[in-house]
C-alpha positions as CSV (number, residue, x, y, z in Angstrom):
1,M,-2.2,-11.4,-14.2
2,T,-1.7,-7.7,-13.7
3,R,1.1,-5.4,-14.8
4,I,3.5,-2.7,-13.4
5,I,2.4,0.4,-15.2
6,A,5.4,2.6,-15.3
7,G,9.0,3.1,-14.0
8,T,11.8,0.6,-14.4
9,L,9.6,-2.4,-14.2
10,G,6.9,-0.8,-16.4
11,G,5.0,-3.5,-18.5
12,R,6.3,-6.3,-16.4
13,R,3.5,-8.9,-15.4
14,I,2.8,-9.9,-11.8
15,A,0.8,-12.9,-10.5
16,V,-2.3,-12.3,-8.3
17,P,-3.7,-14.7,-5.7
18,P,-6.4,-17.0,-7.2
19,R,-8.8,-16.0,-4.5
20,G,-9.2,-13.9,-1.3
21,T,-7.8,-10.6,-2.6
22,R,-9.2,-7.8,-4.8
23,P,-6.4,-6.5,-7.1
24,T,-6.3,-2.8,-7.5
25,T,-7.3,-1.9,-11.1
26,D,-4.8,-0.2,-13.5
27,R,-7.0,2.8,-13.6
28,V,-6.9,3.3,-9.7
29,R,-3.1,2.4,-9.5
30,E,-2.4,5.1,-12.4
31,A,-4.3,7.6,-10.5
32,L,-2.7,7.0,-7.2
33,F,0.9,6.9,-8.6
34,S,0.4,9.8,-11.0
35,R,-0.3,11.9,-7.8
36,L,2.6,10.4,-5.8
37,D,5.0,11.0,-8.9
38,H,3.6,14.7,-9.2
39,D,4.6,15.2,-5.5
40,D,7.8,13.6,-6.0
41,A,7.1,11.5,-2.9
42,L,8.7,8.2,-4.1
43,R,12.2,8.9,-5.1
44,G,14.5,7.2,-2.4
45,A,11.4,6.6,-0.3
46,R,10.8,3.8,2.3
47,V,7.3,2.6,1.6
48,I,4.9,0.3,3.5
49,D,2.3,-1.7,1.8
50,L,-0.2,-2.8,4.2
51,F,-2.7,-5.6,3.3
52,A,-0.4,-6.2,0.3
53,G,-2.0,-9.0,-1.5
54,S,0.0,-9.6,-4.7
55,G,2.2,-6.5,-3.7
56,A,1.1,-4.5,-6.8
57,L,1.1,-1.2,-4.9
58,G,4.5,-1.6,-3.3
59,L,6.0,-3.2,-6.4
60,E,4.7,-0.1,-8.5
61,A,6.3,2.1,-5.9
62,L,9.6,0.5,-6.3
63,S,9.4,0.7,-10.0
64,R,8.9,4.3,-9.8
65,G,12.0,5.0,-7.5
66,A,11.3,4.0,-4.0
67,A,14.4,2.6,-2.4
68,H,12.6,0.0,-0.3
69,A,9.3,-1.6,0.4
70,T,7.9,-3.4,3.4
71,F,5.0,-5.7,2.3
72,V,2.7,-6.8,5.2
73,E,0.4,-9.7,4.2
74,A,-1.1,-12.3,6.7
75,A,-2.8,-14.6,4.1
76,S,-0.3,-17.4,3.2
77,P,-1.5,-17.9,-0.4
78,A,-1.2,-14.1,-1.2
79,A,2.2,-14.0,0.6
80,R,3.5,-16.8,-1.5
81,V,2.5,-15.0,-4.6
82,L,3.9,-11.8,-3.6
83,Q,7.2,-13.4,-2.6
84,R,7.4,-14.9,-6.0
85,N,6.5,-11.7,-7.7
86,A,9.4,-9.9,-5.8
87,R,11.7,-12.6,-6.9
88,D,10.8,-12.7,-10.4
89,L,11.2,-8.9,-10.7
90,G,14.7,-9.2,-9.3
91,L,14.1,-6.9,-6.3
92,G,16.2,-8.8,-3.7
93,A,16.9,-6.7,-0.6
94,Q,14.6,-3.8,-1.8
95,A,11.5,-5.8,-0.8
96,A,10.8,-7.1,2.7
97,L,7.8,-9.4,3.1
98,V,6.2,-9.7,6.6
99,R,3.8,-12.5,7.0
100,E,1.6,-11.1,10.0
101,K,-1.6,-9.2,10.5
102,A,-1.0,-5.4,9.9
103,L,-1.9,-4.2,13.4
104,S,0.4,-6.8,15.2
105,Y,3.3,-5.8,13.0
106,L,2.8,-2.2,13.6
107,R,2.6,-2.5,17.3
108,R,5.9,-4.4,17.4
109,T,8.1,-2.8,14.9
110,S,10.4,0.2,15.3
111,D,10.7,0.6,11.5
112,S,9.6,3.9,9.9
113,W,8.3,4.8,6.5
114,D,8.1,7.8,4.1
115,V,4.9,6.6,2.3
116,A,2.2,4.3,3.4
117,L,-0.2,2.5,1.0
118,L,-3.2,0.4,2.4
119,D,-5.6,-1.6,0.6
120,P,-7.5,-3.5,3.3
121,P,-10.4,-5.8,2.5
122,Y,-13.6,-3.7,1.8
123,D,-15.4,-5.4,4.6
124,I,-12.8,-4.7,7.3
125,A,-14.5,-3.4,10.4
126,R,-14.1,0.3,10.9
127,D,-12.7,0.0,14.4
128,D,-10.0,-2.5,13.0
129,L,-9.0,0.0,10.4
130,A,-8.9,2.7,12.9
131,A,-6.6,0.6,15.1
132,V,-4.3,0.0,12.2
133,L,-4.1,3.6,11.1
134,A,-3.5,4.8,14.7
135,A,-0.7,2.2,15.1
136,L,0.8,3.4,11.8
137,A,0.8,7.0,12.5
138,P,3.9,7.2,14.9
139,R,5.9,5.1,12.4
140,L,5.6,7.8,9.5
141,A,8.0,10.6,8.7
142,H,6.5,14.1,9.2
143,G,4.6,14.9,6.0
144,A,4.5,11.2,4.8
145,P,1.7,10.6,2.3
146,V,-0.9,8.0,3.2
147,V,-3.1,6.5,0.6
148,L,-6.1,4.3,1.6
149,E,-7.9,2.3,-0.9
150,W,-11.3,1.3,0.4
151,S,-14.9,1.0,-0.6
152,S,-16.7,4.1,-1.7
153,R,-19.6,2.8,0.3
154,A,-17.6,2.8,3.5
155,G,-17.7,6.5,4.1
156,D,-15.0,8.7,5.5
157,A,-11.7,7.2,6.6
158,P,-11.2,6.7,10.3
159,W,-8.0,8.9,10.4
160,P,-6.3,9.4,13.7
161,A,-5.5,12.9,15.0
162,E,-1.9,12.5,13.7
163,I,-2.9,12.0,10.1
164,E,-4.7,14.8,8.2
165,P,-7.1,14.0,5.4
166,V,-6.4,15.8,2.2
167,R,-8.7,14.5,-0.4
168,E,-10.8,11.6,-1.7
169,K,-11.8,10.5,-5.1
170,D,-14.2,7.7,-6.3
171,Y,-13.3,5.2,-9.1
172,G,-16.5,3.2,-9.3
173,E,-16.7,1.1,-6.2
174,T,-13.3,2.2,-5.0
175,R,-12.4,5.3,-3.2
176,L,-8.9,6.6,-2.8
177,H,-8.4,8.4,0.5
178,W,-5.5,10.8,0.6
179,A,-3.8,12.1,3.8
180,G,-0.5,13.1,5.3
181,R,1.3,12.8,8.6
182,R,1.1,15.9,10.5
């Protein structure tokens, strides 16, 4: 179990899949969302949570004022946990679950977002992540923050030309990569 850190759902517990995911630690989520809150990026925002796992990132965004979150998760066990979390938190139409691989979803959708949160497996191939980021870029509003949580051993994020890197910060094995849609 993990918990929502702050906002209207602050303190509420959410389930995590028993295996196959790496939940974002409270420390990393607090750092990520403190920055988004400081930039007032979440109020009324449409958020996409790619490689969503339990949905902790998107659920935190909703708790802190996002209007809607699209959760993209291909693994059925994780998607079931995420669906239960959204239901148990009473989020209804604010939370949309897409059970599909991130790249195929981004290539077929016409939806757009104001904030993008990505927490891929640490062992994702660099070219695969680059393809996801390239497919995501045209779906983002101008200036949209993009936050990638990835292994600190992976090196620089493979940002496409449409997304400008802003900063990186390590939290042990985890690195948060910050960027914005040009």
